[in-house]
C-alpha positions in Angstrom: 63.8 -134.3 -14.6 60.4 -135.6 -15.7 59.4 -138.8 -13.9 58.7 -142.1 -15.4 55.0 -142.6 -16.1 53.1 -145.8 -15.4 50.5 -145.9 -18.1 48.9 -149.3 -17.4 47.9 -151.9 -19.9 47.5 -151.4 -23.6 44.6 -152.9 -25.5 45.7 -155.8 -27.8 44.2 -158.4 -30.0 44.9 -161.7 -28.1 42.9 -163.7 -30.6 44.1 -164.4 -34.1 42.8 -162.1 -36.8 42.0 -163.6 -40.2 43.7 -161.8 -43.1 42.5 -162.9 -46.6 43.9 -160.1 -48.8 47.4 -158.8 -48.2 49.4 -156.2 -50.0 53.1 -157.2 -50.1 55.6 -154.3 -50.6 59.2 -155.1 -51.0 62.2 -152.8 -51.3 64.8 -154.3 -53.6 67.4 -152.0 -52.2 67.4 -153.5 -48.7 70.5 -155.5 -47.8 68.7 -158.8 -48.0 66.0 -157.6 -50.4 67.4 -159.3 -53.4 69.1 -162.3 -51.8 66.6 -163.5 -49.2 64.7 -166.6 -50.3 61.1 -165.8 -49.5 59.5 -168.3 -51.8 58.8 -170.9 -49.1 57.5 -168.3 -46.7 55.2 -166.7 -49.3 53.9 -170.1 -50.3 53.1 -170.8 -46.7 51.0 -167.6 -46.5 49.1 -168.6 -49.6 48.6 -172.1 -48.3 47.1 -170.4 -45.2 44.5 -168.8 -47.4 46.0 -165.3 -47.7 45.8 -163.8 -51.2 49.0 -161.9 -51.8 49.3 -158.9 -54.1 53.1 -158.4 -54.4 54.6 -155.1 -55.6 58.2 -153.8 -55.8 58.6 -150.2 -54.6 61.6 -148.1 -55.5 60.8 -145.1 -53.2 59.0 -144.0 -50.1 56.5 -141.9 -52.1 55.7 -144.9 -54.3 55.1 -147.1 -51.3 52.7 -144.6 -49.7 50.9 -144.1 -53.0 50.4 -147.9 -53.4 49.1 -148.3 -49.9 46.6 -145.4 -50.2 45.4 -146.7 -53.6 44.8 -150.2 -52.3 43.6 -149.4 -48.7 40.0 -150.5 -49.4 41.1 -153.7 -51.3 43.3 -155.4 -48.6 43.1 -156.5 -45.0 46.8 -156.3 -44.2 49.9 -154.6 -45.5 53.1 -156.6 -45.4 56.3 -154.6 -45.8 59.6 -156.3 -46.7 62.7 -154.1 -46.1 64.8 -152.3 -43.5 63.7 -149.7 -40.9 63.8 -146.8 -43.3 61.5 -148.6 -45.8 59.0 -149.6 -43.0 59.1 -146.1 -41.4 58.4 -144.4 -44.8 55.1 -146.3 -44.9 53.9 -145.2 -41.5 52.0 -142.1 -42.5 50.0 -144.0 -45.2 49.3 -146.8 -42.7 48.0 -144.3 -40.2 45.8 -142.5 -42.7 44.3 -145.8 -44.0 44.0 -147.4 -40.6 45.4 -150.6 -41.9 47.2 -153.3 -39.8 50.6 -154.2 -41.0 53.3 -156.9 -40.8 57.0 -156.7 -41.4 59.5 -159.0 -43.1 62.9 -157.9 -41.7 65.1 -157.6 -44.7 67.4 -154.7 -43.7 70.7 -154.2 -42.0 69.6 -153.2 -38.5 66.0 -154.4 -38.3 65.4 -152.5 -35.1 61.6 -152.3 -35.4 61.6 -156.1 -35.7 63.6 -156.4 -32.5 61.1 -154.1 -30.7 58.4 -156.5 -31.8 60.4 -159.6 -30.8 60.8 -160.7 -34.4 64.1 -162.4 -35.0 63.9 -163.8 -38.5 61.9 -163.8 -41.7 60.6 -167.3 -40.9 59.3 -166.1 -37.5 57.7 -163.1 -39.2 55.9 -165.4 -41.7 54.7 -167.6 -38.8 53.4 -164.5 -37.0 51.3 -163.5 -40.0 49.8 -167.0 -40.2 48.9 -166.8 -36.5 47.5 -163.3 -36.9 48.1 -161.9 -33.4 48.3 -158.1 -33.4 49.3 -155.4 -30.8 48.9 -151.7 -30.7 52.2 -149.7 -30.9 53.0 -146.0 -30.6 54.4 -143.6 -33.2 56.8 -140.9 -32.5 56.3 -137.5 -34.2 58.9 -134.8 -34.9 57.7 -131.7 -36.7 54.7 -133.6 -38.0 56.9 -136.5 -39.4 56.1 -139.9 -37.9 58.7 -142.5 -37.0 58.9 -145.9 -35.2 62.4 -146.2 -33.6 64.5 -143.1 -32.9 65.3 -139.6 -34.2 68.9 -138.3 -34.0 70.8 -135.1 -34.3 74.5 -134.6 -34.0 76.8 -137.6 -34.1 73.9 -140.0 -34.9 73.1 -138.0 -38.1 76.8 -138.2 -39.2 76.8 -141.9 -38.5 73.7 -142.3 -40.8 75.5 -140.3 -43.5 78.5 -142.6 -43.3 76.2 -145.7 -43.6 76.2 -145.8 -47.4 74.8 -148.8 -49.2 78.4 -149.8 -50.0 79.3 -149.8 -46.3 76.2 -151.8 -45.4 76.9 -154.4 -48.1 80.6 -154.8 -47.1 80.4 -154.6 -43.3 77.0 -156.0 -42.5 76.2 -155.8 -38.8 79.6 -154.2 -38.2 78.7 -151.3 -40.5 77.5 -149.2 -37.6 80.9 -149.4 -35.8 82.7 -148.5 -39.0 80.3 -145.5 -39.6 80.8 -144.4 -35.9 84.6 -144.2 -36.3 84.3 -142.2 -39.4 81.6 -139.9 -38.1 83.4 -139.2 -34.8 86.5 -137.9 -36.7 84.4 -135.0 -38.1 81.9 -134.4 -35.3 81.3 -131.0 -33.6 79.8 -130.3 -30.2 76.7 -128.1 -30.0 74.6 -126.1 -27.5 71.1 -127.5 -27.0 68.0 -126.2 -25.1 65.5 -128.8 -24.0 61.9 -128.6 -22.8 60.7 -131.9 -21.6 57.0 -131.8 -20.5 57.6 -128.1 -19.8 60.9 -128.5 -17.8 63.8 -126.6 -19.3 67.4 -127.8 -19.5 70.4 -126.3 -21.3 73.6 -128.3 -22.1 76.3 -129.0 -24.6 76.1 -132.2 -26.5 77.7 -134.2 -29.3 74.7 -136.6 -29.8 71.1 -136.4 -28.9 68.5 -139.0 -29.6 64.7 -139.2 -28.9 63.3 -142.8 -29.0 59.8 -144.0 -29.5 60.7 -147.7 -29.8 63.1 -149.9 -27.8 66.0 -150.4 -30.2 68.1 -148.3 -32.6 71.4 -148.4 -34.5 71.5 -152.2 -34.9 70.4 -153.4 -31.5 71.3 -150.5 -29.1 68.6 -150.0 -26.4 67.1 -146.5 -26.1 66.5 -147.1 -22.4 66.4 -150.3 -20.4 62.7 -149.7 -19.6 61.6 -148.4 -23.0 59.0 -150.3 -25.1 57.3 -149.3 -28.3 53.9 -149.3 -26.5 54.7 -147.3 -23.3 53.1 -144.0 -24.4 56.5 -142.3 -23.8 59.5 -140.8 -25.6 62.9 -141.5 -24.2 65.7 -139.0 -24.7 69.4 -139.1 -24.1 72.2 -136.7 -24.7 76.0 -137.4 -24.8 78.1 -134.7 -23.3 81.4 -133.7 -25.2 84.0 -136.4 -24.7 86.9 -138.2 -26.5 86.4 -141.2 -28.7 88.0 -143.4 -26.1 85.7 -142.1 -23.4 82.8 -142.9 -25.8 84.1 -146.4 -26.2 84.1 -147.0 -22.4 80.5 -145.9 -22.4 79.6 -148.3 -25.2 78.4 -151.2 -23.0 76.1 -149.0 -21.0 74.8 -147.3 -24.1 74.2 -150.7 -25.8 72.2 -151.9 -22.8 70.2 -148.6 -22.4 71.8 -147.8 -19.0 72.1 -144.1 -19.7 70.9 -143.4 -16.2 74.2 -144.6 -14.7 76.5 -143.3 -17.4 78.3 -140.2 -16.0 78.7 -138.4 -19.3 75.1 -138.7 -20.4 71.8 -137.0 -19.7 68.6 -139.0 -19.9 64.9 -138.2 -19.4 61.5 -139.3 -20.6 58.3 -137.5 -21.4 55.5 -137.1 -23.8 56.2 -133.6 -25.2 59.8 -132.6 -26.0 61.0 -129.4 -27.6 64.6 -129.0 -28.9 66.4 -125.8 -30.0 70.0 -125.5 -31.1 70.1 -121.7 -31.3 70.4 -119.7 -34.5 72.0 -122.6 -36.5 69.5 -125.3 -37.5 70.7 -128.9 -37.2 69.6 -131.8 -39.4 67.3 -134.5 -37.8 67.3 -138.1 -39.0 64.5 -140.5 -38.0 64.8 -144.3 -38.5 67.9 -143.6 -40.6 66.4 -141.0 -43.0 66.6 -137.2 -43.1 63.2 -135.8 -42.1 63.6 -132.3 -40.5 65.8 -129.9 -38.6 65.8 -127.9 -35.4 64.0 -126.3 -33.8 62.0 -129.5 -33.3 58.8 -130.5 -31.5 58.5 -134.2 -30.5 55.3 -135.9 -29.4 54.0 -139.4 -29.2 50.8 -141.0 -30.7 49.9 -143.8 -28.3 48.5 -147.0 -29.8 48.6 -145.4 -33.3 49.0 -148.6 -35.4 48.2 -152.3 -35.2 51.1 -154.6 -36.1 51.4 -158.3 -36.4 53.6 -159.8 -33.6 54.8 -163.3 -32.7 52.6 -165.3 -30.3 55.3 -165.1 -27.7 55.9 -161.3 -28.0 56.0 -159.5 -24.7 53.7 -156.9 -26.3 50.9 -159.5 -26.0 51.5 -159.9 -22.2 50.8 -156.3 -21.1 
């Protein structure tokens, strides 16, 4: 199994950056997108001297188009929405080399967790302070993502997470979706190459993480961070639903290394094949590709605004 790599410190911006012109993109479809009261927070940003240009985006393509059109006119892009909304903007942010900030308005808000942002109020305060850190991007078949990419059971869970389920069940929507997805899951044979080392196994769920959190607060690996230059993989061997439930505390805490019915590894270059039958791959909750898949990591790809107390500023 590829060993864990100690990559050392990551360059950060310990001093506050001054943002005068900010593009504010909101997704009205996010769980809190219509109901969150942002007026006080936005007024605070304007009082801090930040000129806001707010836009409502109805699609990923529209968000990227807006960012690319305005990339020379703004100092910062603020994205209000869930993980899917934020992830859909990653390619445009990368191309424009713009720093960004997030307002966590989704159901899971896993990227916000990886950045140590716990609320919209804290996110607003972080923008006013202006501290930024460099974070990695994961890449699967040329599609970039922040948190995690799934195939197998994780994809089926995502398919069960309809807007209606999210609205009705809130933070419990992932458990509801898991129960429904497990009822129709199928095991599959997978061939892995992790930094050149080959493994073959049977699986019901396989995930490759770039960030620390996924699925509403689950930890990819207890040592994973979104700035460690690594991808973290785990695979669940075939098992019953009750066996899966007994693993839940370990999976929640990222302790895949001591879970008997899992395989875990880390690396910088991962190739996944599922034989003659392609399988769908979802990244940050959205369908993006299918197997065979090539995963890699872009170290320090983007600058993001983080709270002054974020552990990303202490490396």
